[in-house]
BAVOKOL-591263 format. One record per residue (C-alpha): residue number from 1; residue in one letter; y, z, x. Coordinates in nm, 2 decimals. Last residue first. Layout:
N
+-----+------+--------+--------+--------+
! seq ! type !      v !      w !      u !
+-----+------+--------+--------+--------+
! NUM !    a !      Y !      Z !      X !
...
+-----+------+--------+--------+--------+
***
This chain:
266
+-----+------+--------+--------+--------+
! seq ! type !      v !      w !      u !
+-----+------+--------+--------+--------+
! 266 !    k !  -2.16 !   3.33 !  -1.78 !
! 265 !    i !  -2.42 !   3.10 !  -1.93 !
! 264 !    k !  -2.23 !   2.84 !  -2.14 !
! 263 !    k !  -2.20 !   2.60 !  -1.85 !
! 262 !    a !  -2.58 !   2.60 !  -1.82 !
! 261 !    p !  -2.62 !   2.45 !  -2.17 !
! 260 !    f !  -2.90 !   2.62 !  -2.36 !
! 259 !    r !  -3.21 !   2.40 !  -2.40 !
! 258 !    y !  -3.41 !   2.54 !  -2.10 !
! 257 !    f !  -3.29 !   2.89 !  -2.16 !
! 256 !    i !  -3.39 !   2.88 !  -2.52 !
! 255 !    v !  -3.73 !   2.72 !  -2.45 !
! 254 !    i !  -3.81 !   2.98 !  -2.18 !
! 253 !    a !  -3.70 !   3.26 !  -2.41 !
! 252 !    l !  -3.93 !   3.14 !  -2.69 !
! 251 !    s !  -4.22 !   3.12 !  -2.44 !
! 250 !    m !  -4.14 !   3.47 !  -2.31 !
! 249 !    i !  -4.14 !   3.61 !  -2.66 !
! 248 !    l !  -4.47 !   3.44 !  -2.76 !
! 247 !    i !  -4.64 !   3.52 !  -2.43 !
! 246 !    y !  -4.55 !   3.89 !  -2.45 !
! 245 !    s !  -4.65 !   3.93 !  -2.81 !
! 244 !    i !  -4.99 !   3.78 !  -2.74 !
! 243 !    m !  -5.03 !   4.00 !  -2.43 !
! 242 !    g !  -4.93 !   4.31 !  -2.62 !
! 241 !    t !  -5.16 !   4.24 !  -2.91 !
! 240 !    r !  -5.45 !   4.18 !  -2.67 !
! 239 !    m !  -5.37 !   4.51 !  -2.48 !
! 238 !    v !  -5.34 !   4.70 !  -2.81 !
! 237 !    k !  -5.68 !   4.56 !  -2.93 !
! 236 !    p !  -5.85 !   4.65 !  -2.59 !
! 235 !    g !  -5.71 !   5.01 !  -2.60 !
! 234 !    y !  -5.80 !   5.08 !  -2.97 !
! 233 !    g !  -6.10 !   5.31 !  -2.91 !
! 232 !    k !  -5.89 !   5.62 !  -2.90 !
! 231 !    e !  -5.54 !   5.57 !  -3.03 !
! 230 !    v !  -5.30 !   5.45 !  -2.77 !
! 229 !    i !  -5.02 !   5.69 !  -2.65 !
! 228 !    a !  -4.72 !   5.51 !  -2.49 !
! 227 !    e !  -4.51 !   5.77 !  -2.30 !
! 226 !    w !  -4.14 !   5.77 !  -2.36 !
! 225 !    v !  -3.85 !   5.78 !  -2.11 !
! 224 !    g !  -4.10 !   5.65 !  -1.87 !
! 223 !    p !  -4.46 !   5.77 !  -1.85 !
! 222 !    t !  -4.69 !   5.56 !  -1.64 !
! 221 !    n !  -4.92 !   5.27 !  -1.72 !
! 220 !    k !  -4.61 !   5.04 !  -1.72 !
! 219 !    f !  -4.58 !   5.03 !  -2.10 !
! 218 !    g !  -4.42 !   5.37 !  -2.12 !
! 217 !    f !  -4.12 !   5.26 !  -2.33 !
! 216 !    v !  -3.87 !   5.31 !  -2.04 !
! 215 !    w !  -4.12 !   5.14 !  -1.80 !
! 214 !    q !  -4.14 !   4.82 !  -2.00 !
! 213 !    g !  -3.76 !   4.82 !  -2.02 !
! 212 !    f !  -3.74 !   4.87 !  -1.64 !
! 211 !    n !  -3.97 !   4.58 !  -1.58 !
! 210 !    w !  -3.79 !   4.35 !  -1.82 !
! 209 !    a !  -3.45 !   4.47 !  -1.71 !
! 208 !    a !  -3.51 !   4.40 !  -1.34 !
! 207 !    h !  -3.65 !   4.05 !  -1.41 !
! 206 !    l !  -3.36 !   3.95 !  -1.64 !
! 205 !    g !  -3.09 !   4.09 !  -1.41 !
! 204 !    i !  -3.25 !   3.93 !  -1.10 !
! 203 !    p !  -3.29 !   3.61 !  -1.30 !
! 202 !    l !  -2.91 !   3.61 !  -1.37 !
! 201 !    a !  -2.81 !   3.66 !  -1.01 !
! 200 !    i !  -3.07 !   3.41 !  -0.86 !
! 199 !    g !  -2.86 !   3.10 !  -0.85 !
! 198 !    k !  -2.82 !   2.75 !  -0.98 !
! 197 !    t !  -2.76 !   2.88 !  -1.34 !
! 196 !    r !  -3.01 !   2.65 !  -1.51 !
! 195 !    l !  -3.24 !   2.65 !  -1.20 !
! 194 !    a !  -3.25 !   3.03 !  -1.17 !
! 193 !    a !  -3.30 !   3.08 !  -1.55 !
! 192 !    v !  -3.58 !   2.82 !  -1.56 !
! 191 !    g !  -3.74 !   3.00 !  -1.26 !
! 190 !    f !  -3.71 !   3.35 !  -1.42 !
! 189 !    l !  -3.88 !   3.21 !  -1.74 !
! 188 !    i !  -4.15 !   3.03 !  -1.55 !
! 187 !    a !  -4.22 !   3.33 !  -1.33 !
! 186 !    g !  -4.25 !   3.55 !  -1.65 !
! 185 !    t !  -4.53 !   3.32 !  -1.77 !
! 184 !    g !  -4.71 !   3.35 !  -1.43 !
! 183 !    s !  -4.66 !   3.73 !  -1.43 !
! 182 !    g !  -4.84 !   3.77 !  -1.76 !
! 181 !    l !  -5.07 !   3.48 !  -1.82 !
! 180 !    f !  -5.15 !   3.43 !  -1.45 !
! 179 !    a !  -5.14 !   3.78 !  -1.32 !
! 178 !    q !  -5.27 !   3.96 !  -1.63 !
! 177 !    m !  -5.56 !   3.72 !  -1.66 !
! 176 !    w !  -5.65 !   3.73 !  -1.29 !
! 175 !    s !  -5.64 !   4.11 !  -1.30 !
! 174 !    m !  -5.36 !   4.28 !  -1.11 !
! 173 !    g !  -5.42 !   4.46 !  -0.79 !
! 172 !    g !  -5.14 !   4.35 !  -0.55 !
! 171 !    v !  -5.35 !   4.06 !  -0.43 !
! 170 !    v !  -5.36 !   3.94 !  -0.80 !
! 169 !    h !  -4.98 !   3.99 !  -0.81 !
! 168 !    e !  -4.93 !   3.77 !  -0.50 !
! 167 !    l !  -5.16 !   3.51 !  -0.67 !
! 166 !    s !  -4.93 !   3.51 !  -0.98 !
! 165 !    f !  -4.62 !   3.44 !  -0.77 !
! 164 !    i !  -4.80 !   3.16 !  -0.58 !
! 163 !    i !  -4.91 !   3.00 !  -0.90 !
! 162 !    a !  -4.57 !   3.03 !  -1.06 !
! 161 !    v !  -4.41 !   2.88 !  -0.75 !
! 160 !    i !  -4.64 !   2.57 !  -0.77 !
! 159 !    f !  -4.58 !   2.52 !  -1.15 !
! 158 !    q !  -4.20 !   2.57 !  -1.12 !
! 157 !    a !  -4.17 !   2.32 !  -0.84 !
! 156 !    t !  -4.38 !   2.07 !  -1.04 !
! 155 !    w !  -4.15 !   2.14 !  -1.34 !
! 154 !    p !  -3.82 !   2.12 !  -1.15 !
! 153 !    g !  -3.85 !   1.80 !  -0.94 !
! 152 !    l !  -4.07 !   1.74 !  -0.63 !
! 151 !    v !  -3.83 !   1.71 !  -0.34 !
! 150 !    y !  -3.52 !   1.91 !  -0.44 !
! 149 !    n !  -3.71 !   2.14 !  -0.67 !
! 148 !    l !  -3.94 !   2.23 !  -0.39 !
! 147 !    g !  -3.65 !   2.37 !  -0.19 !
! 146 !    r !  -3.50 !   2.54 !  -0.50 !
! 145 !    l !  -3.82 !   2.72 !  -0.59 !
! 144 !    p !  -3.93 !   2.83 !  -0.24 !
! 143 !    y !  -3.58 !   2.89 !  -0.10 !
! 142 !    a !  -3.44 !   3.11 !  -0.39 !
! 141 !    r !  -3.67 !   3.17 !  -0.68 !
! 140 !    f !  -3.98 !   3.31 !  -0.50 !
! 139 !    a !  -3.89 !   3.56 !  -0.22 !
! 138 !    l !  -3.53 !   3.62 !  -0.32 !
! 137 !    e !  -3.63 !   3.66 !  -0.68 !
! 136 !    e !  -3.92 !   3.89 !  -0.58 !
! 135 !    r !  -3.70 !   4.11 !  -0.35 !
! 134 !    c !  -3.41 !   4.14 !  -0.59 !
! 133 !    a !  -3.65 !   4.22 !  -0.88 !
! 132 !    i !  -3.82 !   4.49 !  -0.68 !
! 131 !    l !  -3.49 !   4.64 !  -0.59 !
! 130 !    f !  -3.39 !   4.65 !  -0.96 !
! 129 !    y !  -3.72 !   4.81 !  -1.05 !
! 128 !    l !  -3.68 !   5.08 !  -0.78 !
! 127 !    l !  -3.32 !   5.15 !  -0.87 !
! 126 !    f !  -3.40 !   5.19 !  -1.24 !
! 125 !    a !  -3.70 !   5.41 !  -1.17 !
! 124 !    s !  -3.50 !   5.64 !  -0.94 !
! 123 !    l !  -3.21 !   5.66 !  -1.20 !
! 122 !    i !  -3.45 !   5.76 !  -1.48 !
! 121 !    y !  -3.61 !   6.04 !  -1.27 !
! 120 !    p !  -3.27 !   6.15 !  -1.14 !
! 119 !    f !  -3.15 !   6.17 !  -1.51 !
! 118 !    s !  -3.44 !   6.38 !  -1.62 !
! 117 !    l !  -3.75 !   6.34 !  -1.84 !
! 116 !    e !  -4.04 !   6.58 !  -1.78 !
! 115 !    p !  -4.11 !   6.61 !  -2.15 !
! 114 !    n !  -4.16 !   6.23 !  -2.19 !
! 113 !    l !  -4.08 !   6.14 !  -2.55 !
! 112 !    v !  -4.40 !   6.02 !  -2.73 !
! 111 !    l !  -4.43 !   5.66 !  -2.84 !
! 110 !    k !  -4.72 !   5.57 !  -3.07 !
! 109 !    v !  -5.00 !   5.32 !  -3.05 !
! 108 !    n !  -5.27 !   5.22 !  -3.31 !
! 107 !    g !  -5.01 !   5.02 !  -3.51 !
! 106 !    f !  -4.97 !   4.64 !  -3.54 !
! 105 !    l !  -4.59 !   4.67 !  -3.57 !
! 104 !    m !  -4.58 !   4.88 !  -3.25 !
! 103 !    v !  -4.70 !   4.59 !  -3.04 !
! 102 !    g !  -4.43 !   4.35 !  -3.17 !
! 101 !    t !  -4.17 !   4.62 !  -3.13 !
! 100 !    v !  -4.27 !   4.66 !  -2.76 !
!  99 !    q !  -4.23 !   4.29 !  -2.71 !
!  98 !    l !  -3.90 !   4.28 !  -2.88 !
!  97 !    s !  -3.77 !   4.58 !  -2.68 !
!  96 !    a !  -3.87 !   4.40 !  -2.35 !
!  95 !    l !  -3.69 !   4.08 !  -2.46 !
!  94 !    v !  -3.37 !   4.28 !  -2.56 !
!  93 !    l !  -3.38 !   4.46 !  -2.23 !
!  92 !    g !  -3.41 !   4.13 !  -2.04 !
!  91 !    i !  -3.12 !   3.98 !  -2.23 !
!  90 !    l !  -2.90 !   4.27 !  -2.13 !
!  89 !    f !  -3.01 !   4.26 !  -1.77 !
!  88 !    g !  -2.95 !   3.89 !  -1.75 !
!  87 !    t !  -2.60 !   3.93 !  -1.88 !
!  86 !    a !  -2.53 !   4.21 !  -1.63 !
!  85 !    v !  -2.67 !   4.00 !  -1.34 !
!  84 !    r !  -2.46 !   3.71 !  -1.46 !
!  83 !    s !  -2.15 !   3.92 !  -1.49 !
!  82 !    i !  -2.20 !   4.04 !  -1.13 !
!  81 !    s !  -2.25 !   3.69 !  -0.99 !
!  80 !    q !  -1.96 !   3.52 !  -1.19 !
!  79 !    s !  -1.69 !   3.54 !  -0.92 !
!  78 !    g !  -1.93 !   3.41 !  -0.66 !
!  77 !    t !  -2.22 !   3.51 !  -0.44 !
!  76 !    m !  -2.39 !   3.24 !  -0.23 !
!  75 !    l !  -2.77 !   3.26 !  -0.24 !
!  74 !    g !  -2.84 !   2.98 !  -0.49 !
!  73 !    v !  -3.07 !   2.77 !  -0.28 !
!  72 !    d !  -2.82 !   2.50 !  -0.17 !
!  71 !    r !  -2.55 !   2.76 !  -0.14 !
!  70 !    l !  -2.74 !   2.94 !   0.13 !
!  69 !    s !  -2.76 !   2.61 !   0.32 !
!  68 !    l !  -3.04 !   2.36 !   0.37 !
!  67 !    g !  -3.18 !   2.17 !   0.67 !
!  66 !    e !  -3.54 !   2.28 !   0.61 !
!  65 !    w !  -3.58 !   2.45 !   0.94 !
!  64 !    r !  -3.24 !   2.61 !   0.91 !
!  63 !    l !  -3.33 !   2.72 !   0.56 !
!  62 !    f !  -3.66 !   2.85 !   0.69 !
!  61 !    l !  -3.49 !   3.08 !   0.94 !
!  60 !    l !  -3.23 !   3.21 !   0.70 !
!  59 !    t !  -3.50 !   3.28 !   0.44 !
!  58 !    l !  -3.69 !   3.49 !   0.70 !
!  57 !    g !  -3.38 !   3.70 !   0.75 !
!  56 !    f !  -3.35 !   3.74 !   0.38 !
!  55 !    t !  -3.72 !   3.84 !   0.37 !
!  54 !    l !  -3.65 !   4.10 !   0.64 !
!  53 !    i !  -3.37 !   4.26 !   0.45 !
!  52 !    i !  -3.55 !   4.25 !   0.12 !
!  51 !    a !  -3.87 !   4.40 !   0.28 !
!  50 !    v !  -3.67 !   4.68 !   0.43 !
!  49 !    i !  -3.52 !   4.77 !   0.09 !
!  48 !    i !  -3.86 !   4.73 !  -0.08 !
!  47 !    s !  -4.03 !   4.97 !   0.17 !
!  46 !    l !  -3.75 !   5.22 !   0.14 !
!  45 !    h !  -3.76 !   5.23 !  -0.24 !
!  44 !    d !  -4.14 !   5.27 !  -0.24 !
!  43 !    a !  -4.14 !   5.55 !   0.02 !
!  42 !    w !  -3.86 !   5.74 !  -0.15 !
!  41 !    a !  -4.02 !   5.97 !  -0.41 !
!  40 !    k !  -4.35 !   5.94 !  -0.22 !
!  39 !    p !  -4.21 !   6.13 !   0.08 !
!  38 !    f !  -4.25 !   5.90 !   0.39 !
!  37 !    g !  -4.58 !   5.85 !   0.56 !
!  36 !    q !  -4.67 !   5.54 !   0.36 !
!  35 !    t !  -4.36 !   5.37 !   0.49 !
!  34 !    l !  -4.54 !   5.16 !   0.76 !
!  33 !    r !  -4.80 !   5.04 !   0.52 !
!  32 !    s !  -4.55 !   4.92 !   0.26 !
!  31 !    v !  -4.35 !   4.76 !   0.55 !
!  30 !    i !  -4.66 !   4.56 !   0.66 !
!  29 !    a !  -4.77 !   4.45 !   0.32 !
!  28 !    l !  -4.42 !   4.34 !   0.22 !
!  27 !    i !  -4.37 !   4.14 !   0.54 !
!  26 !    i !  -4.71 !   3.98 !   0.50 !
!  25 !    a !  -4.61 !   3.87 !   0.15 !
!  24 !    s !  -4.28 !   3.72 !   0.28 !
!  23 !    g !  -4.47 !   3.54 !   0.56 !
!  22 !    l !  -4.72 !   3.39 !   0.32 !
!  21 !    c !  -4.44 !   3.28 !   0.09 !
!  20 !    f !  -4.26 !   3.12 !   0.38 !
!  19 !    l !  -4.57 !   2.94 !   0.51 !
!  18 !    l !  -4.63 !   2.80 !   0.16 !
!  17 !    v !  -4.27 !   2.69 !   0.14 !
!  16 !    r !  -4.29 !   2.52 !   0.48 !
!  15 !    v !  -4.61 !   2.34 !   0.38 !
!  14 !    l !  -4.45 !   2.22 !   0.06 !
!  13 !    t !  -4.14 !   2.10 !   0.24 !
!  12 !    p !  -4.36 !   1.91 !   0.49 !
!  11 !    p !  -4.54 !   1.73 !   0.21 !
!  10 !    w !  -4.24 !   1.67 !  -0.02 !
!   9 !    r !  -4.01 !   1.47 !   0.20 !
!   8 !    a !  -4.12 !   1.11 !   0.12 !
!   7 !    p !  -4.15 !   1.19 !  -0.25 !
!   6 !    k !  -3.78 !   1.27 !  -0.30 !
!   5 !    p !  -3.76 !   1.40 !  -0.65 !
!   4 !    q !  -3.45 !   1.36 !  -0.86 !
!   3 !    q !  -3.34 !   1.70 !  -0.98 !
!   2 !    i !  -3.33 !   1.80 !  -1.35 !
!   1 !    m !  -3.18 !   2.14 !  -1.41 !
+-----+------+--------+--------+--------+
***
């Protein structure tokens, strides 16, 4: 994961990365606005699909500007790509389950099966969270992270990308604490996974499974397979417990990914 920095090149690369991230955010905002007239059931899916296509096109332009190839930023598929997505998804589901378990152990919240549950409902949510993961990993852990990694080293690159990732979530409506402690910590995990495996396949699986797992247990402020019911007056306590559990689990996963030999990750 360690990459020797090249200080002479970092100022222009940083400027290009910031421009790229601004461009990808603008793309998302525009396509989200343009798809508002479509049926709600498909508007979100359509906007993310279009955003992925346009962000990939933007990536190609910036790679040419930077003098990098798709392989240099982990965007070349290989024989292990599908297995890495699957491995990441399995690990992500385990992490999401552990966080929910940590919250449930302290009580004041219960899970109630969603009476409106159906297979199309689950499939739609799974597809949406998978697409969101693809878009965010492409927008943050491909050219931005790998480009900065080449010139600034892994941890400086991680720090910068995590800040940008958190700011996008603030703009999207998250509180500053949720964005920086929540999304920011997740950004570090996904970034470590991307650098260790030299691609975004495993982070896509991780990211998709984490969000989908949270949705399944009703921890996305909307009913999933279950709905999380918090006892009256215990909302702040449950939120604190959830954040502490999240940070502990994510931190442990970051350490494991950082220490685990990349060649062992299939």
